[in-house]
C-alpha positions in Angstrom: 146.4 129.9 303.1 145.5 126.4 304.2 148.9 124.7 303.5 150.9 127.4 305.3 148.8 127.0 308.4 149.3 123.2 308.4 152.9 122.5 307.7 154.8 125.7 307.7 158.0 125.6 305.6 157.5 122.0 304.7 154.1 122.7 303.2 155.4 125.7 301.2 158.3 123.4 300.0 155.7 120.8 298.9 153.5 123.4 297.2 156.5 124.7 295.2 157.4 121.2 294.1 153.9 120.1 293.2 153.5 123.1 290.9 156.6 122.2 288.9 156.6 120.4 285.5 156.7 116.9 287.0 153.6 117.6 289.1 151.9 114.2 288.6 155.1 112.2 289.0 156.0 113.9 292.3 152.4 113.6 293.6 152.6 109.8 292.9 155.9 109.6 294.7 154.6 111.6 297.6 151.4 109.6 297.9 153.3 106.2 297.9 155.7 107.6 300.5 152.7 108.5 302.8 151.1 105.1 302.1 154.2 103.4 303.4 154.3 105.6 306.5 150.6 104.9 307.2 151.1 101.1 306.8 154.1 101.2 309.1 152.2 103.2 311.7 149.3 100.9 311.6 151.6 97.9 312.0 153.3 99.6 315.0 149.9 100.3 316.5 148.9 96.7 316.2 152.1 95.5 317.9 152.1 98.2 320.6 148.6 99.2 321.4 149.8 102.1 323.5 151.8 103.6 320.6 149.3 105.4 318.3 149.9 108.0 315.7 147.8 111.2 316.2 144.2 110.7 315.1 144.5 106.9 315.0 141.3 105.2 316.1 141.7 101.7 317.5 139.0 99.6 316.0 138.9 96.3 317.9 
């Protein structure tokens, strides 16, 4: 299974949560959470060019 190979227990936990009743609501929460993390990481990468999240491509 794709999710199990990627995140292990965390992905299984997510899969269980996203199949519950409040699927859409939780998905929105999860997406906004990840958007904040990505914005934070991109700001960090701009301030410290040597600190890059994995897969981050520096476009300068």
